[in-house]
Each structure stands twice: as structure tokens, then as C-alpha cells.
BAMI-807416 format. One record per residue (C-alpha): z, x, y. Coordinates in pm, whole numbers, m for minus. Example, Ala and Ser with C-alpha at 12.3 -4.5 7.8 and 13.67 -1.06 7.14 Angstrom:
BEGIN
z, x, y
780, 1230, m450 $
714, 1367, m106 $
// end
This chain:
BEGIN
z, x, y
10251, 577, 9487 $
10460, 854, 9333 $
10384, 1083, 9625 $
10503, 820, 9874 $
10831, 777, 9690 $
10898, 1150, 9710 $
10852, 1144, 10087 $
11077, 841, 10107 $
11356, 1019, 9921 $
11332, 1317, 10160 $
11356, 1088, 10458 $
11669, 927, 10324 $
11843, 1260, 10250 $
11983, 1327, 10602 $
12120, 974, 10616 $
12303, 1018, 10288 $
12454, 1347, 10409 $
12581, 1179, 10725 $
12743, 900, 10527 $
12925, 1151, 10306 $
13044, 1374, 10596 $
13417, 1402, 10660 $
13571, 1469, 11000 $
13884, 1681, 10977 $
14123, 1740, 11265 $
14390, 2006, 11242 $
14578, 2285, 11414 $
14615, 2653, 11327 $
14972, 2767, 11390 $
15013, 3113, 11244 $
15167, 3437, 11367 $
14908, 3713, 11341 $
15038, 4069, 11348 $
14823, 4362, 11461 $
14866, 4738, 11465 $
14843, 4902, 11807 $
14701, 5254, 11799 $
14576, 5447, 12099 $
14596, 5810, 12211 $
14690, 5894, 12568 $
14792, 6162, 12813 $
15085, 6097, 13046 $
15134, 6329, 13341 $
15495, 6272, 13444 $
15658, 6449, 13740 $
15947, 6669, 13624 $
16139, 6680, 13950 $
16120, 6312, 14033 $
16443, 6139, 14130 $
16465, 5777, 14023 $
16171, 5556, 13932 $
15820, 5678, 14009 $
15493, 5492, 14069 $
15239, 5487, 13785 $
14860, 5519, 13803 $
14684, 5387, 13493 $
14337, 5542, 13462 $
14066, 5413, 13225 $
13782, 5660, 13165 $
13412, 5591, 13113 $
13199, 5572, 12799 $
13126, 5946, 12790 $
13492, 6034, 12733 $
13548, 5810, 12430 $
13641, 5962, 12095 $
13918, 6197, 11985 $
13897, 6485, 12234 $
14199, 6383, 12438 $
14140, 6643, 12708 $
13819, 6457, 12797 $
14014, 6171, 12957 $
14096, 6394, 13253 $
13729, 6445, 13342 $
13613, 6261, 13659 $
13968, 6129, 13706 $
14257, 6121, 13955 $
14406, 6413, 13757 $
14167, 6640, 13949 $
14306, 6524, 14282 $
14682, 6530, 14225 $
14717, 6760, 14526 $
14605, 6472, 14749 $
14896, 6256, 14636 $
15183, 6292, 14881 $
15463, 6182, 14649 $
15560, 6226, 14283 $
15355, 5994, 14064 $
15298, 5947, 13692 $
14938, 5923, 13566 $
14868, 5752, 13235 $
14524, 5798, 13077 $
14465, 5637, 12736 $
14153, 5717, 12533 $
13909, 5455, 12415 $
13789, 5507, 12054 $
13429, 5612, 11995 $
13165, 5338, 12001 $
13417, 5083, 12134 $
13491, 4896, 12453 $
13840, 4893, 12599 $
14093, 4685, 12404 $
14294, 4560, 12700 $
14563, 4406, 12479 $
14641, 4752, 12344 $
14632, 4909, 12691 $
14871, 4644, 12822 $
15114, 4708, 12537 $
15089, 5083, 12599 $
15186, 5037, 12963 $
15486, 4826, 12859 $
15589, 5098, 12614 $
15562, 5370, 12880 $
15780, 5156, 13107 $
16048, 5147, 12836 $
16043, 5522, 12773 $
16015, 5657, 13126 $
16146, 5580, 13473 $
15859, 5377, 13613 $
15876, 5167, 13929 $
15759, 4828, 13801 $
15664, 4720, 14154 $
15425, 5015, 14193 $
15190, 5020, 13894 $
14830, 5091, 13998 $
14520, 5037, 13784 $
14187, 5214, 13822 $
13891, 5306, 13606 $
13527, 5406, 13623 $
13214, 5264, 13461 $
13327, 5131, 13119 $
13681, 5189, 13243 $
13600, 4992, 13558 $
13509, 4700, 13335 $
13838, 4751, 13148 $
14020, 4762, 13482 $
13879, 4426, 13591 $
13942, 4272, 13249 $
14304, 4390, 13229 $
14371, 4283, 13590 $
14228, 3939, 13509 $
14454, 3907, 13204 $
14772, 4045, 13365 $
14752, 4025, 13745 $
15132, 4010, 13757 $
15157, 4373, 13645 $
14965, 4559, 13916 $
15036, 4643, 14279 $
14676, 4753, 14338 $
14352, 4753, 14141 $
14059, 4991, 14198 $
13744, 4945, 13984 $
13473, 5208, 14029 $
13103, 5154, 13937 $
13218, 4876, 13706 $
13006, 4643, 13494 $
13109, 4282, 13552 $
13066, 3974, 13334 $
13062, 3596, 13343 $
13417, 3569, 13205 $
13545, 3752, 13514 $
13350, 3518, 13741 $
13483, 3212, 13557 $
13840, 3340, 13602 $
13801, 3467, 13958 $
14122, 3295, 14071 $
14319, 3540, 13856 $
14242, 3805, 14121 $
14346, 3601, 14423 $
14680, 3775, 14488 $
14579, 4131, 14400 $
14536, 4423, 14638 $
14184, 4535, 14549 $
13929, 4795, 14654 $
13594, 4792, 14473 $
13374, 5103, 14482 $
13010, 5148, 14381 $
12715, 5376, 14446 $
12422, 5220, 14627 $
12176, 5424, 14417 $
12349, 5361, 14083 $
12081, 5320, 13815 $
12324, 5304, 13520 $
12544, 5016, 13636 $
12348, 4851, 13915 $
12528, 4790, 14247 $
12453, 4419, 14205 $
12751, 4415, 13967 $
12987, 4495, 14254 $
12802, 4277, 14507 $
12795, 3969, 14284 $
13159, 4010, 14189 $
13265, 4057, 14551 $
13074, 3747, 14658 $
13279, 3547, 14410 $
13602, 3729, 14494 $
13603, 3716, 14874 $
13654, 3338, 14910 $
13973, 3352, 14698 $
14091, 3699, 14807 $
13972, 3773, 15164 $
14177, 4095, 15183 $
13985, 4259, 14898 $
13743, 4531, 15007 $
13402, 4640, 14881 $
13293, 4998, 14952 $
12934, 5101, 14877 $
12849, 5472, 14901 $
12482, 5438, 15003 $
12355, 5765, 14855 $
12575, 5785, 14543 $
12432, 5727, 14200 $
12660, 5648, 13905 $
12900, 5928, 14003 $
13061, 5726, 14283 $
13396, 5822, 14127 $
13367, 6160, 14305 $
13354, 5997, 14648 $
13626, 5751, 14547 $
13891, 5976, 14396 $
13842, 6271, 14635 $
13946, 6065, 14939 $
14317, 6107, 15022 $
14309, 5775, 15209 $
14267, 5597, 14875 $
14604, 5724, 14756 $
14770, 5651, 15090 $
14649, 5292, 15063 $
14739, 5267, 14697 $
15096, 5397, 14731 $
15160, 5173, 15030 $
15121, 4867, 14807 $
15405, 4709, 14615 $
15389, 4414, 14383 $
15446, 4095, 14577 $
15367, 4244, 14918 $
// end
């Protein structure tokens, strides 16, 4: 009989907890301050007259850390001679063992706009691999900022798919290597399948024989910069 009573008390325990539960409804309304810290290189044309276009470049995972010169590797910096007009290039550096903090990158761009003569209608965003992911994330969060967006061999995620309408008015070219075994080309294909119905003008370019280094084929093509610089925000 004693054993049965013990089991009975255990059976009644969840019921007693439910009876004593309290449902609380509330609202958090608090200003939270954060410190923005990020290193960057800005290549700014000395002889430019008036406002200049700005390319924002987000590097890949291999260039993270505190060697700032590394941000120029595999980047549009290498191909400045292909750009037919004065242009500023901004390349921030992602901290080691981190993914891109797009809030910080956005605030950096705003700060560069305040300090330098930047054409607000001609800000272009591109990045490769981890930086391609950052490119898509930042474009999703602030589509109003960019005249053109160029992700290269970019990982994609479900949050981007769920917010696909954020990309509907953007000029976009998506590049990927067909043989990429680091970030599989399915990332670009799946994203494009979601994107095309809301943004039919967006383009997907697959380099059939490129592995993860599709940035070489992308950034070495002068037609990319012709297309990019022809775009203005709102056109």
C-alpha cells in the first residue's frame, strides 16, 4: 500500500505544477548600445572630381584576422585597371573565427559616406565565399543602399529564402563554379530558383569548370565592371 501511494504522489506532481504556474505578459523596451570595431582598407581615387562610386568588397574566410593586407587577395583590387572610371573600393576585415557582422559593415559604409565624397546612388556590394554570404545577408537587410549586388561562390541559408522579397528590386548577378566542392553550386542554384520569380532580371552565371576559385573568372572580366557602373539606385 505504501508503494502505491508513492506512485500516486508522483502522478499528481505535474498537475500541481500546472496549477501553480503563472503566465506573464510583458514588453522589453530598452536602448542597447554596442561598440562598432572593424578594420578596413579604403582605396580612394585622388584625382576624382565630385562624388565617386563605391565598391564594397567582403573577403572570404581565409583572409580573416588582423593582417589587413590580406583583404586585397582574390579581390577587385587586383583588377582596378579594368575599371574605366575613378572608383573607391572599401574592404573591411572580418575578425578571426567569426562570420560577417553585417550591422557593423552597414555602419562602416555610412561612416565612409560621411567622410568621403561617395555617390549614394552608386554603391556596389560584392563578396566571395564567406563574403558572398555576407553580401547576400547585408543586401537582404538593406536593399535600399545598393545599386548592384554580386555574390560569388556564396553559401546561402533559409533566412535568405524566407526573405526573398527583399531582393526583388536589386540589380543582381550571382556567380559560382560548377565544380565547387567547398560551397556546392546547389547554393547558387537553389537561391536563384527562389529569386527568379520575384526578380526576373537577376542573372545566374555558372563557370562549368571552376572550383571554389570562381572569383578569378568573375573579377577578371571587364564586362562585370561595365555592367556594375551602369547601374544606379532606383534605375
